[in-house]
N, C-alpha and C positions, 0 to 999 in steps of 0.2 A: 317946413323941416329939411336937413340936411340930406340930400338925396345921395351922397356918398357913404355915410354910414349912419346906423341908426344902434341905440343901447335899449334893448327890450326891457320892458318892466316886469314881464311874467315869462315862465319857464317855456309856456306855448302861447302865442301870441298871434292874432290875425290882424294885418295891416291891409289897407286899401291903396290902390296905385292909380293914378290917373293919368293916362298918356294922351298927349295933345299933338295935334298935327299943325304946325306953326303956319302953313300955307293955307289950309282950307279952315283952319280953326276946330276941325272936328277932334273929338275926344272920346276915349273910351275908359271905363273905370273896371278895374278886376281886383281881386283879392290876393294876398300874399301870406301863406301861413308861416310862421317862424317857430322852428322846433329846436332847443338847444340840447345838445348830447352832453352827457355827464362822462363820458369816456376818459376825460383827463385825470386818471386814477393817479395813486401815489405809489412811489417805490417802497418796496418792504424787505424787512428782515426776516429770515425764517431759522428759529434758534431749534437746536436738538441736542439731547444728550446721547453719548454714544453707549446705548443701552440695548444694542441689539444682540449680546450675548458673547461678541467677540473682542470687544474694545480694542480694535487694531488702528483707530484713527480715522476709519471710514464707515459710511453709513448711507442707506436709501432714505432720501428725505420724500415724505409724502407732501408733495407741492400745493395740495388742495388745502392744507392747513394755513396758507397765505391768503385765500381768498378774502377773508374778513378784514385784513390789513390793507389790500390793494384797493378794494371797492369802496367809493363815498359811502358814508354813512346814509341810510335813508334812500340808496338808489335802488331804482326797479329797472327791469328789463335789460339788464347787463348781464353778460356772460363773460368768464375769463377762461382763456386756455394757455398752455404754458409750452415753452419752446427752448431748446438748448442754445440755439444761436439767434441774434438778431434778424439774420436774414431768413431763418426759418419762420420767425414770427411774422415778418413782413409778407412772406409768400403763403403763411399758412400751410406749411408742410413739416412733416415729423413731429405730430403732437405728441408731448409726454406727459405723464401724470405723476411720475416719480423721478427721481434724479439721485444718482451716488455720486458724491463728492469724489474729485479727484486729486485734491491738495490735502495731505495729511492734517488731521484737525483743522479743517479750514476755518478761517475768522473772517469770512466776508471775501476771501479771493475767488471762491466760486459763485458764478452768477449765471442764473437763467431769465428767461424774459416772459413777461406775462402780458398777452394781447387781450385787452378789454373792448368786449365789443358791444354796441346799442342793437338790441335784438329788433328795433322798430325803425333803424335806418340802417345805412351803410357806415355810420362813424365807429372808429376805433382808436385806442391808445395803446402805446407799448410801454411798459415798466419794467424795471430792473428789480429783481429779487435776489438779494445776497443771502448766502448760505453761511451758517454759523454752527460748527460742531464742537461741543464743549466735553472736556473730559468729567467723567464720574469720579468722586472721591477715591482717593488712591489707598485702598485698605483692602487687607486680605479679607475674603469672604467666609471662608470656613476655618475656624482654629479650635484647638482643644485647651483645656485648662483643668487644673485640679483643685480640690477643695479638701483640706486636711479634717478629719472628723472632729467636731467641736470648735472648729475655728471659721475664719471668713475669710475670704479671697477676693481681691481686687481685678475685675475684668474691665478691659477698656476698649473704645472703639479703633485704636491703634491710628488714630488720625496723628498724633504727635510723632509716633515711630516713623511716619512717612513724611516728615520735614515740613508739614503744612502748619499755619497757624490755627490753632484749634479755635478760636474766635470767629473764624471764618465758616463754620459749620452749626447746624443745628443737629440734636441728637433726640432720638425718641426709643427708649428701650421697651422691650415687651413687659417690663415690670411697670411702666408708666414714668419712670424716671428720665430726666432730660438733662442730664450732666454726661460729660465726656467718659468717665468711668463710673462704676457702681460696686459696691460691696456686697456679695452673696454669701451665704452660709450652707446652701442646699445644693446637691448636684442637680443636673438637669440641662435643658437648651435654654438658652437665651438669645435674643436677637436684639441688634439696635441698626436704626434707619438713621444714616448720616446724609445731611442733605447740605449742599454748598449754599451759603447766602448770596455767592456771587454770580454762580451759573444756575442755581435751582435743581441741579442735577443730583440726584440721590445713588447710594447704595446700600445694600443690607448686609449686615455682617452676622454670623451665626456663631456663637461660642457654645461648644459642648463642655459642660463642667462635669468631671467625674471625681466621685468620693474617694478619698485615698487615707491610710492610716497605719499606725505602727502594726507590726506583726502579733499574733498571739501565737505562741508555740505550743504544740502538743509533745508529747514524748518522742523523742528521736528514735529511728532504727538504726541499730548498732550492731554490726557484724564484726565481732572480735575474737581474739583469742586465736588467731590464725597469723598467716603470713602477709596478708593483705586485708587489713582492717580497713572496714568502710563506715562511713556515718551519714544518714540521710536525715536531713532536718524536716520537719513535718509541721507545715502550717496549718492552724486551726480553721475550720470552715468559715468562721464567723470574722475572719480578717478581711481587711479590704484594702487592697494596694497592689503594688508590683514590686518585688523585692529583690536583693541580691544578698549573697551570703559570703559569710568570711569564718575561719576556724583559728584562733590563735592557739598553739601547743603549749604544754607545759614550760614555764620559764621564758616564753617569747612575748613579744610585743607588737609585731608587726601583722596588720590586717590586710589581706589581699581578696578583694571581693571578686566573686563570679555570680553568674546568673543561674548557675544549676545548683540546686540544694544537697547534691551528692559529691561527698568527699571521699577519696580512695587513698590507699598507702598511708592510712592515719597511724602513727606510732602509739604505743599504749602510753597511757598516762591521763592525767586530769587536764582537761582542756576547756575552752570558752568558745561557744557559738554565737557571732555577732549577725543579727538579720536588720538590715536597713531598708526604708522604702525609698525607691527610686525617685519618687516625686518631692522627696524632702521633709516628708511627715516624721515629726519625732514625738516619743524617743525611740532611739535604737534599741532593740530587743536583744536580750543577752540570755544565754542558758549554758549553765556548767553541765559537762558530761565528763564520765569516766570511760577509758577504753582500756579493756583487760588485755594484757600481753604476757608471754613467757619468753624470758631471755634465751638467747640460742648458746650461750656460754656464760661461764664465770671463772674467775681466776682468784681463788683464796691463798694467795702468796704473802700476804701481810703488808701489801704497799697500800692498802686504803683504798683501792679500786676494785670494784667488782667482786667483793670479798664474799658475798653471799648469794645464793639464788632463790629467788621467790616471784610470786605474781606480782606485776606491776599494773597501775592503773585502778586500783581498787583500794577501799580502805576496810579496816575490820568492821566498822557497822554496815558498810554496804552489803558484805555478803558474809554476815556474823556466822552463819552456820554452816559454810562451806569448809572443806578440807582438802588439802594437797597431799597426795601419796606420792612417795620417791622410790623408785626401784632401779637395783643394778640390772645389767644385762640378762641375768638369769632369772628376773622376776622377784628377787629377794625384796622384801620391804625394808628401806633403810631408815625413812624418817616420815613422819605425819606433822604437816606443818599448817598453820591457818594463814589465809590471804591477808594480808596488811600487816602480819608479824614481823619478826626479825629474820625470817628466811632461812636456808640451809647453809652451813658453813662447810660443807664437804667432809663431814665425819660421820664415822659411827662408832657408837659406844666409846668415843672420847678417840678413836684411831684416824689417823689421816688416810682418806681412801685415795686411791690413785687416779691419774687422769685416765678418762675413760668417758665413754658414752653413758648416759643416765636418761631413766625414763620418768615421767610424771602422769599422773591421772588426778583429774578434779572435778568434784560435781558441784555445780554452782546452785545457789539458791533458787534460780529459775528453772531449774530441772536440767539444765545442759550438762553433758558431760564432755570434758575436753582431754584429749591426751596427747602426748608428743614426747621429744627426746631434746636433750641440752647435752653440752660437753663440758666437762670440768678439766681444767687447765692448770697444770701445775708448772 
């Protein structure tokens, strides 16, 4: 056989060696045990998702997760140790088990070294472990949505909104559906697990769906008959929604919405309340109201303006049993009129009364008694 090299035929093999003395022809036979080490391991890539809770492009890697990729299949008596530098691996100094990448979202730029040793001899090998940190799907994790009563709403994984190709992801909703978007009709909490087909990284999105709907109105609270009338819109308890309010005065058509259901300095007259759902659920709810008022003055001079004095904001049917009494400064009853009628023209028994201050007293159908004064101007 070739005395300079030999190809073993078994992992552990015994050879016999004969040593001859060429001068004396003496010889000796001994054995030589061959042991083959399998420390010639493989380089490895260690992949991780940035799922440590911060998603800042950095993560601590568990290096032991690379053991199976480094060690040969079926190997025994081998151990792996990790080091930050090649020098540390050669000198077996500064052993590490975890490593935090120093390159933002490293894609193989960060490398650590694995030292593989055969525990049955002194053989060892050193291999590179390249670290790859991948982003999770770029979606917002907590979102809110609304569903209008009796309708459906489409909720989505938001992958499309983040500029990604939706075909690069798999979806699993808590409803069992596997599409990017789903239609729901009930309020509740829905989750979707979005997984990248490229990196296998996942992120869960929670969509909290709240029911909403048009307002149901109860009787409003109206404080009227004075100088600062107010109207409070009353929402019925069975209403489900977030509302804003507007009031359109007699002869107007402009709606200015506000968050408060209370309106102050409301003029006398017939008005319309509008209530709409901030979440867009239709229809808008309307309610017609009347605010009672008493003019401060009237001018019965024949020009066609303010010719009579009477109660405003009411109809004859609304307070059919109410009466208004008008007195002079001495308490003399001058006129008795009904709200919603033609009013008082400033005369008494056909005689024009002079410019002066006059008083009124009215008892409404709801039991309220309102009194005050006004001016006749000629």
